C-alpha positions as CSV (number, residue, x, y, z in Angstrom):
1,M,59.6,59.6,49.2
2,T,62.7,60.7,47.4
3,S,63.1,57.3,45.5
4,L,59.4,57.5,44.4
5,L,59.9,61.0,43.0
6,E,63.0,59.9,41.1
7,R,61.2,57.0,39.5
8,L,58.3,59.3,38.4
9,R,60.8,61.8,37.0
10,G,62.6,59.0,35.1
11,R,59.3,57.7,33.7
12,L,58.2,61.2,32.5
13,T,61.6,61.7,30.8
14,W,61.4,58.3,29.0
15,F,57.8,59.0,28.0
16,S,58.5,62.5,26.6
17,G,61.5,61.1,24.6
18,N,59.4,58.3,23.0
19,L,56.6,60.7,22.3
20,D,58.9,62.9,20.1
21,E,60.4,59.9,18.3
22,N,57.4,57.6,17.7
23,P,54.0,58.7,18.9
24,I,52.2,55.7,17.5
25,D,54.3,53.3,19.6
26,T,53.5,55.5,22.6
27,V,49.7,55.1,22.0
28,A,50.1,51.4,21.7
29,I,52.0,51.2,25.0
30,T,49.5,53.3,26.9
31,T,46.5,51.1,26.0
32,D,45.1,48.5,28.3
33,T,45.3,45.5,26.0
34,E,48.0,43.7,27.8
35,P,45.9,42.7,30.9
36,V,43.2,41.4,28.5
37,E,45.7,39.4,26.4
38,R,47.2,37.9,29.6
39,T,43.7,36.9,30.8
40,Q,42.9,35.3,27.4
41,L,46.1,33.4,27.3
42,A,45.6,32.2,30.8
43,L,42.3,30.4,29.9
44,D,42.3,26.7,29.5
45,E,41.8,25.5,25.9
46,S,39.2,22.8,25.5
47,E,36.5,21.8,23.1
48,N,34.2,24.4,24.6
49,T,36.6,27.3,24.1
50,L,38.5,26.3,21.0
51,L,36.1,24.5,18.5
52,P,33.0,26.7,18.5
53,G,33.1,29.0,15.5
54,A,35.9,27.0,13.8
55,R,35.3,25.7,10.2
56,R,37.2,23.5,7.9
57,F,39.0,25.1,5.0
58,G,36.7,25.3,2.1
59,D,33.4,25.2,4.1
60,T,30.9,27.9,3.3
61,D,29.3,30.2,5.8
62,Y,25.9,29.1,4.8
63,D,26.4,25.4,5.9
64,R,26.1,24.1,9.4
65,Q,29.4,23.6,11.2
66,P,30.8,20.0,10.7
67,Y,30.2,18.8,14.2
68,D,26.7,20.3,14.2
69,R,25.8,18.7,10.9
70,Q,27.1,15.3,11.9
71,E,25.2,15.4,15.2
72,L,22.0,16.5,13.4
73,M,22.1,13.6,10.9
74,E,22.9,11.1,13.7
75,N,19.9,12.4,15.7
76,C,17.6,12.2,12.7
77,L,18.7,8.6,12.1
78,E,18.2,7.7,15.8
79,A,14.7,9.4,15.7
80,W,13.8,7.4,12.6
81,R,14.9,4.2,14.3
82,F,13.2,4.6,17.7
83,N,10.5,7.3,17.3
84,P,7.3,5.9,15.6
85,L,6.2,9.4,14.6
86,A,9.5,10.2,12.9
87,R,9.4,6.9,11.1
88,R,5.9,7.5,9.9
89,I,6.8,11.0,8.6
90,I,9.6,9.5,6.5
91,E,7.4,6.6,5.4
92,L,4.6,8.9,4.2
93,T,7.0,10.9,2.0
94,T,8.4,7.7,0.5
95,Q,5.0,6.0,0.0
96,Y,3.6,9.0,-1.8
97,V,6.7,9.9,-3.9
98,I,7.5,6.4,-5.2
99,G,4.5,4.4,-4.1
100,G,3.3,4.0,-7.6
101,G,6.7,3.0,-8.9
102,M,9.0,4.7,-11.5
103,T,9.1,4.2,-15.2
104,V,12.2,4.8,-17.4
105,S,12.1,5.5,-21.1
106,A,14.4,6.9,-23.8
107,D,13.8,8.3,-27.3
108,E,16.3,5.7,-28.8
109,A,15.9,2.0,-28.7
110,S,19.5,1.1,-28.0
111,A,19.7,3.6,-25.1
112,E,16.5,2.4,-23.6
113,A,17.5,-1.2,-23.8
114,F,20.7,-0.5,-21.9
115,L,19.0,1.6,-19.3
116,Q,16.5,-1.2,-18.7
117,Q,19.4,-3.6,-18.3
118,F,21.0,-1.3,-15.8
119,W,17.7,-0.8,-14.0
120,R,17.1,-4.6,-13.6
121,H,20.7,-5.7,-13.1
122,P,21.0,-8.1,-10.1
123,L,23.6,-5.8,-8.5
124,N,21.5,-2.7,-8.9
125,K,17.8,-3.7,-8.5
126,M,16.7,-0.1,-8.7
127,D,13.0,-0.9,-8.1
128,L,14.0,-2.2,-4.6
129,K,16.5,0.6,-4.1
130,L,14.1,3.5,-4.7
131,P,12.7,3.5,-1.1
132,E,16.3,3.6,0.2
133,L,17.0,6.6,-2.0
134,S,13.9,8.5,-0.9
135,D,14.4,7.7,2.8
136,E,18.1,8.8,2.7
137,L,17.1,12.0,0.9
138,A,14.4,12.9,3.4
139,R,16.3,11.7,6.5
140,T,19.6,13.6,5.8
141,G,18.7,16.0,3.1
142,N,21.6,14.6,1.0
143,L,22.1,11.7,-1.4
144,F,25.5,10.5,-2.3
145,L,25.6,7.8,-5.0
146,M,28.8,6.0,-5.7
147,L,29.2,4.5,-9.2
148,S,31.6,1.7,-10.1
149,G,31.8,-0.3,-13.3
150,D,33.0,-3.4,-15.0
151,L,34.8,-4.1,-18.3
152,S,31.6,-4.1,-20.2
153,G,30.6,-0.6,-19.3
154,M,27.9,-1.6,-16.8
155,S,27.6,0.7,-13.8
156,F,26.7,-0.2,-10.3
157,A,25.1,2.3,-7.9
158,R,25.5,2.3,-4.2
159,V,24.2,4.7,-1.6
160,V,26.9,6.2,0.6
161,P,25.6,7.2,4.1
162,S,25.7,10.9,4.4
163,T,27.3,10.6,7.9
164,D,30.4,8.9,6.2
165,V,31.0,12.0,4.1
166,L,33.3,14.2,6.0
167,S,33.7,17.1,3.6
168,I,32.9,18.3,0.1
169,H,35.6,19.9,-2.1
170,S,34.4,22.2,-4.8
171,R,35.9,25.0,-7.0
172,A,36.9,28.1,-5.2
173,N,34.6,30.3,-7.2
174,D,31.6,28.0,-7.3
175,V,30.4,25.7,-4.6
176,E,28.0,23.8,-6.9
177,Q,30.9,22.5,-9.0
178,E,32.0,19.7,-6.7
179,L,35.3,18.1,-7.4
180,S,35.8,15.4,-4.7
181,Y,34.6,14.0,-1.4
182,T,36.4,12.9,1.7
183,L,34.9,9.7,3.1
184,R,35.5,8.2,6.5
185,G,37.6,5.2,6.4
186,A,36.7,1.8,8.0
187,R,37.9,0.9,11.4
188,G,41.6,1.3,11.7
189,E,41.9,2.8,8.2
190,E,42.5,6.3,7.1
191,D,40.1,8.7,5.4
192,Y,40.1,8.6,1.6
193,V,39.0,10.9,-1.2
194,V,36.7,9.9,-4.1
195,P,36.4,12.1,-7.1
196,A,33.1,13.6,-8.3
197,W,31.6,12.8,-11.7
198,R,32.9,15.3,-14.3
199,A,31.9,15.1,-18.0
200,D,35.1,17.0,-19.0
201,R,37.4,14.2,-17.8
202,P,39.1,11.8,-20.2
203,A,37.0,8.9,-21.5
204,M,38.6,6.1,-19.5
205,Q,38.6,8.2,-16.3
206,Q,34.8,8.7,-16.7
207,N,34.3,5.0,-16.1
208,A,36.3,5.0,-12.8
209,V,34.7,5.1,-9.4
210,C,33.0,8.4,-8.8
211,I,30.3,10.0,-6.6
212,L,27.2,11.9,-7.5
213,H,25.8,14.3,-4.9
214,Y,22.2,15.6,-4.7
215,A,20.6,17.7,-2.0
216,V,17.2,19.1,-0.9
217,N,16.3,21.8,1.6
218,R,19.6,23.5,0.7
219,P,20.1,27.2,1.4
220,A,21.5,29.3,-1.4
221,G,25.3,29.2,-1.3
222,A,25.5,26.0,0.7
223,Q,26.9,22.6,-0.2
224,W,24.8,20.5,2.2
225,G,21.1,19.9,2.3
226,E,18.9,19.8,5.5
227,P,16.9,16.9,6.7
228,D,13.1,17.0,6.6
229,L,13.1,16.3,10.4
230,A,15.5,19.1,11.3
231,P,12.9,21.7,12.2
232,V,10.8,19.2,14.3
233,L,13.6,17.1,15.9
234,R,13.4,18.8,19.3
235,W,9.6,18.7,19.2
236,L,9.7,15.0,18.5
237,A,11.8,14.5,21.5
238,R,9.5,16.7,23.7
239,Y,6.4,14.8,22.5
240,S,8.1,11.5,23.2
241,A,9.1,12.6,26.7
242,W,5.6,13.9,27.3
243,L,4.0,10.7,26.2
244,E,6.4,8.6,28.2
245,D,5.5,10.6,31.3
246,R,1.8,10.1,30.7
247,V,2.3,6.4,30.3
248,R,4.2,6.3,33.5
249,L,1.5,8.2,35.4
250,N,-1.3,6.2,33.9
251,H,0.4,3.1,35.1
252,F,-0.1,4.2,38.7
253,R,-3.5,5.7,38.1
254,N,-5.2,2.4,39.1
255,A,-3.0,2.1,42.2
256,F,-4.6,3.0,45.5
257,V,-4.1,2.6,49.2
258,Y,-6.6,2.1,52.0
259,V,-6.7,4.8,54.7
260,V,-8.2,3.5,58.1
261,K,-9.2,6.1,60.7
262,A,-9.9,5.0,64.2
263,R,-9.3,5.9,67.8
264,F,-6.5,3.9,69.3
265,A,-5.5,3.7,73.0
266,N,-1.8,4.2,72.2
267,E,0.8,3.9,69.5
268,N,1.3,0.2,70.0
269,A,-2.4,-0.5,69.4
270,R,-2.2,1.4,66.1
271,R,0.9,-0.5,65.0
272,M,-0.7,-3.8,65.8
273,R,-3.8,-2.9,63.8
274,Q,-1.7,-1.9,60.8
275,M,0.4,-5.1,61.0
276,Q,-2.9,-7.1,61.1
277,L,-4.3,-5.4,58.0
278,A,-0.9,-5.7,56.2
279,T,-0.8,-9.4,56.9
280,Q,-4.4,-10.0,55.6
281,P,-5.3,-7.1,53.3
282,P,-8.9,-7.2,51.8
283,N,-9.2,-8.7,48.4
284,A,-10.6,-6.9,45.4
285,G,-14.4,-7.3,45.4
286,S,-14.6,-8.6,48.9
287,I,-17.0,-7.3,51.6
288,L,-15.4,-5.5,54.5
289,V,-17.4,-5.1,57.7
290,C,-16.2,-2.9,60.6
291,D,-17.7,-1.2,63.6
292,E,-18.3,2.5,64.0
293,S,-14.9,3.0,65.6
294,E,-13.2,2.6,62.2
295,E,-13.6,4.6,59.0
296,W,-12.2,3.3,55.7
297,S,-11.4,5.3,52.6
298,V,-9.3,5.0,49.4
299,L,-6.5,7.3,48.4
300,S,-5.7,7.3,44.6
301,P,-3.9,9.7,42.3
302,K,-6.0,12.2,40.3
303,L,-4.8,12.9,36.8
304,E,-6.2,15.7,34.7
305,A,-6.2,13.7,31.5
306,L,-8.3,16.3,29.6
307,D,-5.8,19.1,30.1
308,A,-2.9,16.8,29.3
309,S,-4.4,15.8,26.0
310,T,-4.6,19.5,25.0
311,D,-0.9,19.8,25.7
312,G,-0.1,16.7,23.6
313,L,-2.2,18.0,20.7
314,A,-0.4,21.3,20.7
315,I,3.0,19.6,20.4
316,K,1.7,17.3,17.7
317,K,0.4,20.3,15.8
318,M,3.8,21.9,15.9
319,I,5.3,18.6,14.5
320,A,2.7,18.4,11.7
321,A,3.2,22.0,10.7
322,G,7.0,21.6,10.6
323,V,6.9,18.7,8.2
324,G,3.9,19.9,6.2
325,I,1.6,17.0,7.0
326,P,-2.0,17.3,8.3
327,L,-2.9,15.8,11.7
328,H,-5.2,13.2,10.2
329,F,-2.1,11.8,8.4
330,L,-0.6,11.2,11.8
331,A,-3.5,9.3,13.4
332,E,-5.0,12.4,14.9
333,P,-8.6,13.1,13.6
334,E,-8.5,16.9,13.7
335,S,-12.0,17.3,12.3
336,S,-14.9,15.0,11.7
337,T,-15.8,16.5,8.3
338,K,-14.5,15.0,5.1
339,T,-14.3,18.3,3.4
340,T,-11.9,19.8,6.0
341,A,-9.7,16.7,5.8
342,E,-9.5,16.9,2.0
343,S,-8.7,20.6,2.0
344,A,-6.0,20.1,4.6
345,G,-4.4,17.4,2.3
346,H,-3.9,19.6,-0.8
347,P,-0.8,21.4,0.5
348,T,0.7,18.0,1.5
349,Y,0.1,16.6,-2.0
350,R,1.8,19.6,-3.5
351,R,4.8,19.0,-1.3
352,F,4.9,15.3,-2.3
353,E,4.6,16.2,-6.0
354,E,7.6,18.6,-5.6
355,R,9.7,15.9,-4.0
356,Q,8.6,13.5,-6.7
357,R,9.8,15.9,-9.4
358,V,13.1,16.2,-7.6
359,L,13.6,12.5,-7.3
360,C,12.7,12.0,-11.0
361,W,15.3,14.6,-12.0
362,I,17.9,12.8,-9.8
363,L,17.2,9.5,-11.5
364,E,17.3,11.1,-14.9
365,D,20.7,12.7,-14.1
366,L,21.9,9.3,-12.8
367,L,20.8,7.5,-15.9
368,H,22.5,10.1,-18.1
369,V,25.8,9.5,-16.3
370,V,25.4,5.8,-16.6
371,L,24.7,6.1,-20.3
372,K,27.8,8.2,-20.9
373,R,29.9,5.8,-19.0
374,K,28.6,3.0,-21.3
375,T,29.5,4.9,-24.4
376,V,33.2,4.6,-23.5
377,F,32.9,0.9,-24.5
378,D,30.0,1.0,-26.9
379,T,30.1,3.9,-29.3
380,S,26.8,2.8,-31.0
381,I,24.8,4.2,-28.1
382,N,24.0,7.9,-28.3
383,P,25.1,9.5,-25.0
384,D,22.8,12.5,-25.5
385,A,19.6,10.4,-25.8
386,K,16.6,11.9,-24.1
387,I,15.7,10.1,-20.9
388,I,12.3,10.4,-19.1
389,V,11.6,9.1,-15.6
390,C,7.9,9.3,-14.6
391,G,6.5,8.7,-11.1
392,G,3.1,7.4,-10.1
393,D,0.0,9.4,-9.2
394,I,0.2,11.2,-5.9
395,H,-3.6,11.2,-5.3
396,S,-6.2,9.2,-7.0
397,R,-8.8,12.0,-6.6
398,D,-6.8,14.1,-9.0
399,N,-7.3,11.6,-11.8
400,L,-11.1,11.8,-11.4
401,E,-11.0,15.6,-11.4
402,L,-8.7,15.7,-14.4
403,A,-10.9,13.2,-16.3
404,R,-13.9,15.4,-15.8
405,A,-12.0,18.5,-16.8
406,G,-10.7,16.8,-19.9
407,H,-14.1,15.4,-20.9
408,Q,-15.7,18.8,-20.7
409,M,-12.8,20.5,-22.5
410,A,-13.0,17.9,-25.3
411,D,-16.6,18.7,-25.9
412,I,-15.9,22.4,-26.0
413,A,-12.8,22.1,-28.2
414,L,-14.5,19.8,-30.7
415,G,-17.3,22.3,-31.0
416,M,-14.9,25.1,-31.6
417,V,-13.2,23.1,-34.3
418,E,-16.5,22.5,-36.1
419,K,-17.2,26.2,-36.0
420,G,-13.8,27.0,-37.4
421,M,-12.7,29.0,-34.3
422,I,-9.5,26.8,-33.7
423,D,-7.7,24.1,-35.6
424,A,-7.3,20.5,-34.6
425,P,-3.8,20.8,-33.1
426,E,-4.9,23.7,-30.9
427,A,-7.9,21.7,-29.7
428,L,-5.6,18.7,-28.9
429,R,-3.3,21.0,-27.0
430,L,-6.2,22.3,-24.9
431,I,-7.4,18.8,-24.1
432,Y,-3.9,17.7,-23.0
433,R,-3.5,20.7,-20.9
434,F,-6.7,20.1,-18.9
435,I,-5.8,16.5,-18.2
436,A,-2.3,17.6,-17.0
437,E,-0.4,15.7,-19.6
438,K,2.2,16.7,-22.2
439,A,0.9,16.9,-25.7
440,P,2.8,14.8,-28.3
441,E,5.1,16.6,-30.6
442,T,3.3,15.3,-33.7
443,N,-0.4,16.0,-33.3
444,P,-2.7,13.7,-35.1
445,S,-5.8,15.1,-36.8
446,V,-8.9,15.3,-34.7
């Protein structure tokens, strides 16, 4: 008891002395953080406790974390390979966006001749490469194009898989000004860095190997885009699992067993009868005759197929809503009326038109870079030539409606010109507006 009182007296004396000298340190000593810190330091460090929440230096807070982004793109690629519904969603986007082909033109003859040469070069084959560009853009939300060149100034475009790009390096104050990209090396090789295209670089460096990056479904402030399949990836997996279960159950739907009820003298008699029937079971379509001592029945599984179809349709509706495609595009006749089907298709056509405009802009930007790389060796070509890339029609019905609107507007506009209400250029502008085409800069007289 005496030793305990002496220890308490010494502790109080030490505490009062430190309180007079440094009260801040005293408060720090009297807190209960030490047990918490000891508990945290005693935990085992693993990928589950160390990596979550970690980001690479330079990554923005609006992008997915690197491991999450890599896993998402790999899952989308796997779904595109093995899931027919995912493959069809990507195919629909590609077929409508570039199904009619792309045309390239320039306002100068020399520039257009070189662009056509680049477009049809055996090492480019851009007409055949357009589906690859559209699929990669929709499947990963990103498009990395690597450009290389020869001594004549011809450029060659190659698509870099988005999963091989480990990180994007941009300016500290602007994520959209990308400087370089870190690519995954081949087997046994180290990762390497490829610079981005920059117009302010010296002339000879502009013709070196570089990468152009384009993205869709990108949040503001982010560097990476999002795949079109990202919102519906888990629903695709659930629909696939549900369908597989239904197929497995339907496989056993036609399976059945005979149940024979009878009065047997003992257990041995029942076993003998069962062995006899198992040795010579009745064939399908045969006639079975038995006396009143036996009663035969069939035991088969009962599947509620109607209720199951409602569940599958609900999952498919979630997938269709997530990708902006109506159900009748996915082999699911939602309604028997033609008007309902056409009305449901209009938002989808708008989505495809938006993606087509994005892809046309990407190709125009690519051709501008290719043209500037050519001017390093050939100064006769204007690097600022105007380039126009046009896509095919999304929906043939739009042409019929636009033709009717243009015909009616032409009659009205010509009548207004005859009455002196408008002049010929204004009439031509109205006609071009109602046929959804751009009026020429020099308007001929009507």
